Each structure stands twice: as structure tokens, then as C-alpha cells.
C-alpha positions, 0 to 999 in steps of 0.5 A, spaced: 311 357 348 314 351 343 310 346 346 304 349 345 305 351 338 307 343 337 301 341 340 296 345 336 300 343 330 299 336 332 292 337 333 291 339 326 291 347 327 295 351 321 301 353 325 305 358 322 310 362 325 313 369 321 319 372 323 324 377 320 329 374 315 334 379 319 333 380 326 335 387 329 341 383 333 345 377 330 344 372 335 337 372 334 338 370 326 341 364 329 335 363 334 330 362 329 333 356 326 334 353 333 326 352 333 325 350 326 326 342 326 322 341 333 316 346 329 317 342 323 317 335 326 310 337 329 307 340 322 308 347 324 311 352 319 316 357 320 317 363 315 322 368 314 319 375 312 323 378 306 322 385 305 325 388 312 325 387 319 318 387 322 317 388 330 309 386 330 307 381 334 300 378 332 296 372 332 289 370 329 285 364 332 279 361 329 277 367 325 274 370 331 280 373 335 286 377 334 292 378 339 296 384 337 302 387 342 309 388 343 311 382 347 316 377 345 315 370 346 321 370 352 321 371 359 324 378 359 318 380 355 313 376 359 316 377 366 320 383 366 319 388 361 311 389 362 310 388 355 302 388 353 298 384 348 291 385 347 286 380 345 280 382 341 274 378 340 272 381 334 271 377 327 272 384 323 278 386 326 281 379 326 279 379 318 283 385 318 289 382 321 288 376 317 289 380 311 295 383 313 298 377 315 296 374 308 300 379 305 306 378 309 306 371 308 306 372 301 312 376 301 316 371 305 320 364 304 318 358 308 324 355 312 326 348 311 330 343 314 333 341 308 336 348 308 338 348 315 342 342 314 345 345 308 348 350 312 356 350 314 358 347 321 359 354 324 352 356 323 350 350 327 355 352 332 351 359 332 345 355 333 347 351 339 350 357 342 344 361 341 340 356 345 345 356 351 343 364 351 336 363 351 334 364 358 337 371 358 335 374 351 
């Protein structure tokens, strides 16, 4: 999934990833940061949703398609939990989802590599540990 997002950003697609500032488990707070540099280097942007924990998984493509579902971007969701994401080929629905996302992004803060680099050593250690746990998360 990371490679797909990077490739899209390198091709000029506006790739923005929105994650909650605080996850439902502490280890996931570190996982978000593990992907910040690779996304940033490709031109994709990572944002933290500030108001609360959000569990939605949505995507809008070219104002024509919208995907809405429960599947996370991990092996467990894709292969074990039988989670579902529906793709709608409907411009009106895609516009509604895009408006919702615009509101969510307005309540978000962009994560920057500079902010990450300013974090203490133990935080970077937590990021590396979370990457090791990635296959089972």
C-alpha cells in the first residue's frame, strides 16, 4: 500500500492520508510516524485529525469514485478479518464524501518531517519497534 501511495504522489496525484492524532492503542501512535518520511519524500502528505479518534476508512478518486468501508491497510484486515470496503462509481456520492473529508482536513494538522526530527530518541525507538511489530498488527 505504501508503494502505491508513493507512486501516485510521484505521478502528481494529490495524496493525503488522514489518521487520528491519538489511536485506540499506543503502539499505533508510533506507526503513523513510521511512514511519514517515505510519504513526504514522494510528495504525499500525512495529516493528524485532532478532534477525536476516527475509525472511518474512505477514499475519493478523481471526483468520480468513493470507497467507504471498515478495512484497515494491513494484512489482518485484508486477509483475516473479512472486512469490507465498497467502491461507489457515483459522482454525487463522491462529492459528499469529498466534502466530509474537506471538513475533516480543516480540523487536522499536517505532520512534518521537521516535527518528527525534533522528537526525542525514545520516540524514534518506539517508531522502529512499531515497524518490527507491523506484520502482526
